[in-house]
C-alpha positions as CSV (number, residue, x, y, z in Angstrom):
1,M,-28.8,-14.8,-50.8
2,A,-29.0,-16.1,-47.2
3,S,-27.9,-13.9,-44.4
4,P,-24.8,-14.9,-42.4
5,A,-26.8,-15.0,-39.2
6,L,-29.2,-17.6,-40.7
7,A,-26.2,-19.7,-42.0
8,L,-24.6,-19.5,-38.6
9,A,-27.8,-20.6,-36.9
10,L,-28.2,-23.6,-39.2
11,F,-24.6,-24.6,-38.7
12,Q,-24.9,-24.3,-34.9
13,D,-28.0,-26.4,-34.9
14,S,-26.4,-29.2,-36.9
15,T,-23.3,-29.0,-34.6
16,D,-25.6,-29.4,-31.5
17,T,-27.4,-32.4,-33.1
18,T,-24.0,-34.0,-33.9
19,Q,-22.7,-33.3,-30.4
20,T,-25.9,-34.8,-28.8
21,A,-25.7,-37.9,-30.9
22,S,-22.0,-38.3,-30.1
23,N,-22.7,-37.9,-26.3
24,L,-25.5,-40.5,-26.6
25,A,-23.3,-43.0,-28.3
26,A,-20.5,-42.4,-25.8
27,G,-22.9,-42.9,-22.9
28,M,-24.2,-46.2,-24.4
29,G,-20.7,-47.4,-24.9
30,V,-19.7,-46.7,-21.3
31,G,-22.9,-48.4,-20.1
32,L,-22.1,-51.5,-22.3
33,V,-18.5,-51.7,-21.0
34,L,-19.7,-51.4,-17.4
35,F,-22.3,-54.2,-18.0
36,I,-19.7,-56.5,-19.5
37,V,-17.3,-55.8,-16.5
38,L,-20.1,-56.6,-14.1
39,V,-21.0,-59.9,-15.8
40,A,-17.3,-60.8,-15.8
41,L,-17.0,-60.1,-12.1
42,V,-20.0,-62.3,-11.4
43,F,-18.6,-65.0,-13.5
44,V,-15.2,-65.0,-11.7
45,A,-16.9,-64.9,-8.3
46,F,-19.0,-68.0,-9.3
47,F,-15.9,-69.8,-10.4
48,I,-14.1,-69.0,-7.1
49,F,-17.2,-70.3,-5.2
50,L,-17.2,-73.5,-7.3
51,F,-13.5,-74.2,-6.9
52,W,-13.7,-73.4,-3.1
53,R,-16.3,-76.1,-2.7
54,I,-14.3,-78.6,-4.8
55,F,-11.2,-77.9,-2.7
56,T,-13.0,-78.4,0.6
57,K,-14.7,-81.6,-0.5
58,A,-11.3,-82.9,-1.7
59,G,-9.9,-82.3,1.8
60,L,-7.7,-79.4,0.6
61,A,-7.7,-75.7,1.8
62,G,-10.5,-73.7,0.3
63,P,-8.6,-70.5,-0.2
64,L,-6.6,-72.2,-2.9
65,A,-9.6,-71.3,-5.1
66,L,-8.3,-67.7,-5.0
67,L,-5.6,-68.7,-7.4
68,V,-8.2,-68.3,-10.1
69,L,-7.5,-64.5,-9.8
70,V,-3.9,-65.0,-10.9
71,P,-3.0,-65.1,-14.6
72,F,-3.1,-68.8,-15.7
73,G,-4.8,-69.4,-12.3
74,P,-7.5,-71.8,-13.5
75,I,-4.8,-74.0,-15.1
76,I,-2.9,-74.0,-11.9
77,V,-6.0,-74.9,-9.9
78,L,-6.9,-77.7,-12.2
79,C,-3.3,-79.1,-12.0
80,I,-3.5,-79.0,-8.2
81,L,-6.8,-80.9,-8.2
82,A,-5.6,-83.4,-10.8
83,F,-2.2,-84.3,-9.2
84,S,-2.8,-83.9,-5.4
85,Q,-3.7,-86.6,-3.0
86,W,-7.3,-86.1,-2.0
87,K,-7.8,-86.5,1.7
88,V,-11.3,-88.0,1.7
89,I,-12.7,-91.1,3.3
90,P,-13.9,-93.5,0.6
91,A,-17.6,-94.2,0.7
92,P,-18.5,-97.6,2.3
93,V,-19.5,-100.3,-0.1
94,A,-23.2,-100.9,0.4
95,A,-24.7,-104.3,0.2
96,P,-26.4,-104.9,-3.2
97,Y,-30.1,-104.1,-3.2
98,Y,-32.4,-106.9,-3.9
99,P,-36.1,-106.3,-4.3
100,P,-38.4,-108.2,-1.9
101,P,-39.7,-111.5,-3.3
102,P,-43.1,-111.5,-4.9
103,P,-46.0,-112.5,-2.7
104,P,-47.1,-116.2,-3.0
105,P,-49.9,-117.0,-5.3
106,P,-53.3,-117.2,-3.7
107,A,-54.5,-120.6,-2.5
108,F,-57.6,-121.8,-4.4
109,P,-60.3,-123.8,-2.5
110,P,-60.3,-127.4,-3.6
111,Q,-62.9,-128.3,-6.3
112,S,-65.5,-130.9,-5.4
């Protein structure tokens, strides 16, 4: 027959192991969530940067790119870009490029 002190010590040891494993899993879960949030923030910042550049090249105000932060914002931004009048100067039509003519064939001395 096992003593109650030994049974209590074994129970306490298994409880500590379970608690340690639970704490480890919780810490890993929090770390994973923080990593996903960080990646999402970088992704959103990159999209704001891209849309800002597109708006300025289209002749519109760059801060319109911040609409990406609003719910359904990317759809609104795409509609603005699709249906607005772009205030850009058209590129000049360049003359067609023709390669230079080939060199003339070499002159051979007359045969005697």
